[in-house]
Structures are given as C-alpha cells and as structure tokens.
N, C-alpha and C positions, 0 to 999 in steps of 0.2 A: 168753786162750787157756788159761791154767792155773787159771781160776776165782779164788777168793779167795786173795790173797797176804798175807803179813804185812808187806809194804812196798808203797809206791807207786813203781813204776819211773820215773815221770816226775818226781815230787817229790823222791825220796830219792837220785837219782843225777844226775850231769852227765857228758856225753860228754867224753872227753879227746881221743881220736884214732882214726881208722880205721887199722888196721894191715895187714890183708890183705883184698883183694877178688878172689876167684877164681871164674872162670866154671865152670858145671857142664857136664859132657859127657854126651851120651846114648850109653849103652853097652849092647851086646847080646852074647849068646854068639856066638862066632865061627862055630860050626857051625849057627847059625840061618839061615833063608833071607833075612834082612833085610840088604840092602846099602845102603839109603837110608832117610831118614825116610818117604818116600812108600810104600816097601814095608811099613814098620811100621804106618803109618796104614791102608793097604789091608787088612792082616791084622786089625787091630783092628776095622775096620768090618765085616769078614766074620764076626765072632764076636758073638753076642748079649751076652756079658758084657764085651766089649771087651778092653782091654789090662791087663796087670798090671805094675806098676813097684815095685821095691824102693827105698825111700828111707831116708836116715839119720836119720829122726825126724820126728814130727809137728810141723809148723810150720817146718821147716828150709827153706833156700833150694831144695834139690832137690825137696822135697815140693811147695812152692808153684809151682815151675817146671813140675812134672809136671801139676799141676791146670790151669795155664794152657795147657800143651800140649794136654791132653785137650779143653779148651774150644775152642781155636783150630783143632784138627784135626777137631772135630765127632765125636769118638769117645768112647765110654764108657771109663772107666778106674778101676782100683783101685790105690791106693797101699798097699803093705805096709810098715809102719814097723819099722825096726831101730835098734839103738843105735850109730849112726855109719856112716861110709862103708865101713869094712872089712867089717862084717857085711852091709851092703846089697849089695855087689857079689858076695858069695859066692852069692847067689841066682841071678843070671843065669849065673854059672859052672856051677852045678849044673843049670841048665835049668828051675828051678822058677818063674821069672817071665820075662816077655818082655823087660824092660829095666830099667835103672837110670839115674838122673841122679846123677852123683857127681863128686868132685874127681879130676882126672887123676892127680896124684901117687900116690894110693892104688891106682888100677887099672893104672897104667902097666906094672908088671912082667908082669901078665897079658895086657895088650895086646901087649907086646913078645914074649911067649911064644906068641902066636897063639891064645890061649884066649878073648879078648874082642875085640870089634870096636867102634870108635867111629864113630857115625853123624853126630853134630852137636855143635857147641859153642853154649852159650847166651849168648854175648857178641855185642856189636854188630858186631865185626870178628873175623876169625880170630884164634885165640890163638897167641901166640909159643911157648907151651908145647907145642902140637901143631898146627902151622900147616897141615898137609895136610888137616885136617878142616874141612868147610864149616860155616858157621853155619846156624841154623834159618832165618834171613832168606834166605840164599842158596837154601834149599830150599823156599821158598814160605810160610814162617811168620814174617813180619816182627815180630810182637808177642811172640814167645817169646824172652825174654831173662831169664836167671837167674844169680844169683851166690850163692856162699857167702861170708860176710864175717865178719870178726873184728875187734873193736876193744877199746879200753880205756875203762872207766868208773871214776868215783871217787865217793865219798860226796858228796852235795850240799854239805856244809859244808866241803869241801876248799878251802883258800885258792887264789885265782886264781894266785898265784905258783907254787904247787906243781903246779897243773894245767898251766901253761905249761911248766914244767920236764919234766913227764911226757910232753909232746908230742914231746920229743926222742927218744922211743923209735923213731919212724919213721926218723930219721937213723941210729940204731944198727942197725936191722933191714936197712937197705939197704946196709950195708957188707959 
C-alpha cells in the first residue's frame, strides 16, 4: 500500500496482541434526508457520480468498509481521505460529503447534539456502544462488516518471554 518501505512488516515484526477492535458506524448529517441505508443507496444510485464518503485515511478500516459497501450496494462512490476520524466527520457536519464511516466515540457528542445521525453499524451484531442502531446485515447488506483495530507489535527479535509479558496489556486495558 505504501510502496517501497525500509523494512519488511512481515519479517521484521511479530504480533503481540490485539488491543481494540471497534466497529465502524455509518453516519450522515442529521439534516440530510437519509433515515436508513436504503435511503442513502437510493440517493447514490440517482446520481451519476454516486456517493461521497469521508474516511480517516487511505487503507483504514472505514475506507475499506466504504469500498465494500459501494460494491455490495451497487453504487458508485468516492472516498475522500482525511487524517483521522475527527477530521473525517467534520465533512458530513458541514454537508460537504454524503456520509462517513467512523468510530462512534469520536462522533458521539455530535450525534447526541442532534447534528449527526447514525444509520448503521459495521459489526455482525448490534454494538453495545450504540445498540439502537441496526447493522448493515439487518438492512440487507450481510457482507458489509468493518472494524477499526489497534494492536501491539514488537521487533521480530524480541524474546518470546518478553512478548508473553507484553500480552498482559489486554488485562490492564480491561480494568
């Protein structure tokens, strides 16, 4: 994805642990006419250029989930890439893009203020973070599943005992 790197990510690193796995949420401006995923798809199909989505970076979970959504919905789409979730959700707030796929904690204050509306969650089941929002699956898109995830890696030469000790981070994070 990044072309020539000065390191080999497979050879030079070893996975330690997955720390966070958070589903992405499909979010639109609250003043938009979109009340469901079907509304958004119908709108996208009515426009020759399709839909515009703000995403928090090329190759991110939300970017790839948006591409999957465009494919599954049979709608053209353009991903506009930003530097992170916070900058990506400012675009639907301003009405400059149709939607974003983002982490809920970043957008939640705007959702609670009535400025953004959540249409779907990209997990297999409804999220306990925002359980009133249906999944893509519930709305006719069973293959649209997407997460943002964060984990810990170590240099490949890290001793196994150190890697095992580092795995304890998950126990710390859940306290």
